[in-house]
N, C-alpha and C positions, 0 to 999 in steps of 0.2 A: 566501439563504435560502432555505430549506426549511419549505413549510406544512402539507406531509400528513408522512406515515409513509412512502404508499406511492412519493409522491416521491425522498426521499430511500433507499428500498431501490433503485429502480432504476437511480439513478446508479451506487448504490454498487458495484453486483452487475454495472454495464457496469465500470467501473475498476477493482475486484476483477479481475475474469478477466484485462484486460491484465496487470493487478500479476503474476497466477499465472503467468498463459502465457510469462514473463518466468523467473520462480522455479523455474522446471518444468525451462526450459532450461541454469540452470545449473551445472557440476558441480564435485567438490569441491576437485579442482586450483583451481578461477577464483576462490574464497573471498579467496585472497589477493592477490586483484589490488587493488591500493594508484595512485592517482592521482598519487603521487609518496608519498617517504618523509617516517612523521609523518604520514598523513592517513587513513585509515579505509579498512579492507577493503573488498573487493566481501561479505563477507559478515558483515560487522558492522554495514553499510548492510538489508543483505538482511533479517536477525535482530533489526531495529529496525522492522523493519515488522509485523515477527508480535508484539511485546513491548509499541510504542508504544502500541498500543489502550490498554492499563488504565492507561495515568496521563489519560488524555486523557478517552474515556470511561468512565474509573471518576466519575473530578469529575462526573461528572450522577451520578452515583445507577444507572446502567444495570450488571445482575452479572450474569459470562457467565465461562466460564472459558477461560483461555488460560494458556501458558507463562507461568513467572513470568522476568523479567529478569537475565540476570544480566551479570558481565561480558563472558562468552566465547561466542561464535556454537556452533554445534556444529558441528563438522568435516564434518558429512556434509551435501552441497546438499538431497536430499533428504527429509534432516529437516528444513530450512529448510520448503522446499515444501509437504510436508504439514502442519504444523505450522499455514502462513498459510492452507491450505486449513483446517482444523478450525474456527479460531478468526472468519475471514471468516462463516464456517456459525452460528458461538454467534453472533454481535455482530446477526445478521440478526435468527436467533429469538431475541432475547432484546429487542431493537426490532420487534421483531411483537408479543413478547407481553407486554415491560411497559410499551411507552409508547401512547399516540392521539396523532393531533394535536395537540392542548389541551395539550400535555408540551412540543411545543412551546417553547412560546414562556415556561413558567419560566425564570426567571434562575438561572443557577449561580455559586460565585465558581469562576475559571480564571485561571490564569496571574495571580494580584493583580487582576484583573477582574473585572465582574458582566460574563459572557452567557447568552447566550438558550440554550438545548439548539441550538432549529435552529443559534444562527450557531456552533457546538461542532462541529457534525456539518460545516458546511460548510470548516468550518476540519481539521477529519479529518480529511477528504477532501483536501484543496489539501496539505498534510502529507505524504498520500500518494502523488497527481503527485510532489512535490516530490523526494521520495528517488526513484523511480521513475524523473525522468528522471537523475541519478545513477549509477544501475543501468543504464541505457544507455551513462549515459559508460563506467562500466568494464567493462561486458559488453566493447564494443567493444575496451579495450584487451587483453582477455585474448583474444581471436579469437572471442570466442563467436557468435552470431545472435541479430541483435535484431527486434523487431517494431516498429511501425506505433503509436505510441498515437492519435495524432490525426489520421493521412495516413501512405499508404505509408512504410518504410521505406527504403533508398536497395537492400536486397536483396528488395522488393518491387515496385518497379514495371518487373521482364520477366513480372512476374506474371497482371498487371492490362493486359500487351500494348500498354506505355508506356514512352517512353524514358528511361530515367536524367537529373532533372534539371541542368545543369551549371552550372558555377558563373558 
C-alpha cells in the first residue's frame, strides 16, 4: 500500500509509461485481434484502460477529466493512445492537487467493501498491470512488437547483448 502521494506518483508514472509504449505501438488493424471468437478484442481492452479509471478513482472522490465509457472503443489506435496519455496526466495532476498523504488513509466504499484510498490506488495499479498482460498477448497474436514490462521481451534480448533464453 502507499503511505505517501509521491510514492504512488512515482509508481504510476513508471507503470503508465510502459502501458503508453504499448498503446503507441497499436495499429488500427490490430484493434480487432481477439484470443478466440467471443472474447474481447485488443481495442476493447486498450480502451478499457483509458476509461476504467473513472469507476475506481471517481469512487474515491478524485475529480479529473477522462473520456466517457462507451460500448465501442474508437476505431483508431492513435485516438486510444492519446486519450490514455491525456487521462494519465489528468489523474496525476488531480492527485497532486486534491490529496495529501493523510488522505490515503481515508476509507471509501469500493465494490461493496470499505477500502482506504491507499488500497484503492494499489488495486488500480494492479488492474492496469493485469490488462497490460492481456494487451501483450493480443499484440503478439496481431504480429506487433512488444516491450518487456519487468524484464526483456524476446525481441529485446539481442539489444542488450544476451542470447534469448531457451525453453
